[in-house]
ChimeraX commands (.cxc) that place a marker at each C-alpha (Angstrom):
marker #1 position 11.58,-23.64,-46.11 radius 0.5
marker #1 position 8.39,-22.14,-47.20 radius 0.5
marker #1 position 6.07,-19.57,-45.05 radius 0.5
marker #1 position 4.62,-17.94,-47.00 radius 0.5
marker #1 position 2.39,-18.47,-49.10 radius 0.5
marker #1 position 0.03,-15.82,-51.85 radius 0.5
marker #1 position -1.70,-15.95,-54.89 radius 0.5
marker #1 position -2.37,-12.65,-54.52 radius 0.5
marker #1 position -2.44,-11.18,-50.78 radius 0.5
marker #1 position -4.09,-7.34,-50.68 radius 0.5
marker #1 position -3.99,-6.24,-47.27 radius 0.5
marker #1 position -5.97,-3.46,-48.13 radius 0.5
marker #1 position -8.80,-4.62,-49.94 radius 0.5
marker #1 position -9.04,-7.54,-46.61 radius 0.5
marker #1 position -9.92,-4.46,-44.83 radius 0.5
marker #1 position -12.19,-3.45,-46.42 radius 0.5
marker #1 position -13.59,-6.51,-47.27 radius 0.5
marker #1 position -13.20,-7.30,-43.28 radius 0.5
marker #1 position -16.01,-3.76,-42.31 radius 0.5
marker #1 position -18.80,-5.46,-44.32 radius 0.5
marker #1 position -18.26,-8.56,-42.11 radius 0.5
marker #1 position -17.96,-12.84,-41.14 radius 0.5
marker #1 position -21.67,-12.85,-41.49 radius 0.5
marker #1 position -21.37,-11.39,-45.58 radius 0.5
marker #1 position -18.47,-13.35,-46.41 radius 0.5
marker #1 position -19.44,-16.82,-45.11 radius 0.5
marker #1 position -22.63,-16.61,-46.53 radius 0.5
marker #1 position -21.48,-15.92,-50.04 radius 0.5
marker #1 position -17.79,-17.11,-50.22 radius 0.5
marker #1 position -18.30,-20.05,-48.56 radius 0.5
marker #1 position -22.40,-20.98,-48.30 radius 0.5
marker #1 position -22.82,-19.29,-52.04 radius 0.5
marker #1 position -19.36,-20.17,-54.38 radius 0.5
marker #1 position -18.14,-22.82,-52.69 radius 0.5
marker #1 position -20.88,-24.99,-51.51 radius 0.5
marker #1 position -22.47,-24.13,-54.27 radius 0.5
marker #1 position -20.98,-25.02,-56.26 radius 0.5
marker #1 position -19.84,-28.37,-55.79 radius 0.5
marker #1 position -24.01,-28.70,-54.63 radius 0.5
marker #1 position -24.36,-28.28,-58.70 radius 0.5
marker #1 position -21.37,-30.04,-59.86 radius 0.5
marker #1 position -22.52,-33.24,-57.54 radius 0.5
marker #1 position -25.95,-32.79,-58.88 radius 0.5
marker #1 position -24.98,-32.71,-62.22 radius 0.5
marker #1 position -22.94,-36.44,-61.86 radius 0.5
marker #1 position -26.28,-38.01,-59.76 radius 0.5
marker #1 position -28.21,-36.34,-62.91 radius 0.5
marker #1 position -25.13,-38.22,-64.86 radius 0.5
marker #1 position -25.93,-41.22,-63.55 radius 0.5
marker #1 position -29.77,-41.45,-63.47 radius 0.5
marker #1 position -29.64,-41.53,-59.97 radius 0.5
marker #1 position -32.75,-40.59,-58.49 radius 0.5
marker #1 position -32.09,-36.92,-57.72 radius 0.5
marker #1 position -34.32,-35.17,-55.73 radius 0.5
marker #1 position -33.35,-37.55,-52.45 radius 0.5
marker #1 position -29.71,-36.90,-53.39 radius 0.5
marker #1 position -30.38,-33.17,-54.06 radius 0.5
marker #1 position -32.11,-32.35,-51.18 radius 0.5
marker #1 position -28.90,-34.57,-49.02 radius 0.5
marker #1 position -26.97,-32.77,-50.97 radius 0.5
marker #1 position -27.75,-29.27,-50.61 radius 0.5
marker #1 position -27.43,-29.82,-46.51 radius 0.5
marker #1 position -24.40,-31.81,-46.74 radius 0.5
marker #1 position -22.89,-28.03,-49.06 radius 0.5
marker #1 position -24.29,-25.81,-47.42 radius 0.5
marker #1 position -22.43,-27.48,-44.06 radius 0.5
marker #1 position -19.07,-27.60,-45.86 radius 0.5
marker #1 position -19.88,-23.71,-47.40 radius 0.5
marker #1 position -20.55,-22.64,-44.00 radius 0.5
marker #1 position -17.10,-24.19,-42.94 radius 0.5
marker #1 position -15.09,-23.17,-46.04 radius 0.5
marker #1 position -16.36,-19.93,-45.43 radius 0.5
marker #1 position -15.33,-19.31,-41.75 radius 0.5
marker #1 position -12.31,-21.47,-42.28 radius 0.5
marker #1 position -10.40,-18.63,-44.36 radius 0.5
marker #1 position -11.94,-15.72,-43.30 radius 0.5
marker #1 position -10.44,-16.56,-40.06 radius 0.5
marker #1 position -7.41,-17.61,-42.05 radius 0.5
marker #1 position -7.69,-13.99,-43.88 radius 0.5
marker #1 position -8.29,-12.54,-40.86 radius 0.5
marker #1 position -5.56,-13.67,-38.80 radius 0.5
marker #1 position -2.56,-12.85,-42.13 radius 0.5
marker #1 position -4.75,-9.12,-41.51 radius 0.5
marker #1 position -2.74,-9.11,-38.03 radius 0.5
marker #1 position 0.07,-10.64,-37.74 radius 0.5
marker #1 position 0.88,-8.16,-41.15 radius 0.5
marker #1 position -0.33,-5.31,-39.20 radius 0.5
marker #1 position 1.76,-6.04,-36.02 radius 0.5
marker #1 position 4.66,-7.13,-38.14 radius 0.5
marker #1 position 4.13,-3.12,-39.77 radius 0.5
marker #1 position 3.63,-1.30,-36.86 radius 0.5
marker #1 position 7.33,-2.88,-35.33 radius 0.5
marker #1 position 9.12,-2.43,-38.23 radius 0.5
marker #1 position 7.55,1.21,-38.34 radius 0.5
marker #1 position 9.11,1.71,-34.86 radius 0.5
marker #1 position 12.23,0.82,-35.17 radius 0.5
marker link #1:1,2 radius 0.2
marker link #1:2,3 radius 0.2
marker link #1:3,4 radius 0.2
marker link #1:4,5 radius 0.2
marker link #1:5,6 radius 0.2
marker link #1:6,7 radius 0.2
marker link #1:7,8 radius 0.2
marker link #1:8,9 radius 0.2
marker link #1:9,10 radius 0.2
marker link #1:10,11 radius 0.2
marker link #1:11,12 radius 0.2
marker link #1:12,13 radius 0.2
marker link #1:13,14 radius 0.2
marker link #1:14,15 radius 0.2
marker link #1:15,16 radius 0.2
marker link #1:16,17 radius 0.2
marker link #1:17,18 radius 0.2
marker link #1:18,19 radius 0.2
marker link #1:19,20 radius 0.2
marker link #1:20,21 radius 0.2
marker link #1:21,22 radius 0.2
marker link #1:22,23 radius 0.2
marker link #1:23,24 radius 0.2
marker link #1:24,25 radius 0.2
marker link #1:25,26 radius 0.2
marker link #1:26,27 radius 0.2
marker link #1:27,28 radius 0.2
marker link #1:28,29 radius 0.2
marker link #1:29,30 radius 0.2
marker link #1:30,31 radius 0.2
marker link #1:31,32 radius 0.2
marker link #1:32,33 radius 0.2
marker link #1:33,34 radius 0.2
marker link #1:34,35 radius 0.2
marker link #1:35,36 radius 0.2
marker link #1:36,37 radius 0.2
marker link #1:37,38 radius 0.2
marker link #1:38,39 radius 0.2
marker link #1:39,40 radius 0.2
marker link #1:40,41 radius 0.2
marker link #1:41,42 radius 0.2
marker link #1:42,43 radius 0.2
marker link #1:43,44 radius 0.2
marker link #1:44,45 radius 0.2
marker link #1:45,46 radius 0.2
marker link #1:46,47 radius 0.2
marker link #1:47,48 radius 0.2
marker link #1:48,49 radius 0.2
marker link #1:49,50 radius 0.2
marker link #1:50,51 radius 0.2
marker link #1:51,52 radius 0.2
marker link #1:52,53 radius 0.2
marker link #1:53,54 radius 0.2
marker link #1:54,55 radius 0.2
marker link #1:55,56 radius 0.2
marker link #1:56,57 radius 0.2
marker link #1:57,58 radius 0.2
marker link #1:58,59 radius 0.2
marker link #1:59,60 radius 0.2
marker link #1:60,61 radius 0.2
marker link #1:61,62 radius 0.2
marker link #1:62,63 radius 0.2
marker link #1:63,64 radius 0.2
marker link #1:64,65 radius 0.2
marker link #1:65,66 radius 0.2
marker link #1:66,67 radius 0.2
marker link #1:67,68 radius 0.2
marker link #1:68,69 radius 0.2
marker link #1:69,70 radius 0.2
marker link #1:70,71 radius 0.2
marker link #1:71,72 radius 0.2
marker link #1:72,73 radius 0.2
marker link #1:73,74 radius 0.2
marker link #1:74,75 radius 0.2
marker link #1:75,76 radius 0.2
marker link #1:76,77 radius 0.2
marker link #1:77,78 radius 0.2
marker link #1:78,79 radius 0.2
marker link #1:79,80 radius 0.2
marker link #1:80,81 radius 0.2
marker link #1:81,82 radius 0.2
marker link #1:82,83 radius 0.2
marker link #1:83,84 radius 0.2
marker link #1:84,85 radius 0.2
marker link #1:85,86 radius 0.2
marker link #1:86,87 radius 0.2
marker link #1:87,88 radius 0.2
marker link #1:88,89 radius 0.2
marker link #1:89,90 radius 0.2
marker link #1:90,91 radius 0.2
marker link #1:91,92 radius 0.2
marker link #1:92,93 radius 0.2
marker link #1:93,94 radius 0.2
marker link #1:94,95 radius 0.2
marker link #1:95,96 radius 0.2
view
């Protein structure tokens, strides 16, 4: 059973990232990168389908900002739990 999956988890890198703060992480990684990319993708599809872009774009921008904030917060909390769990495991291992 797979209980741990990671592409490139770097605990030291996360320690530096967490010092910068959750708000910065959520805004950059969630809202800008995730939400912004999906907004642009959605906008390109609207343009390609020759839809009326601007009313849809306003709704889409608000929607993807909210989704990006949710995803960024989810990822932050997931990484934070993992960081704290790994640190606790290391502390227990060093006590033995």
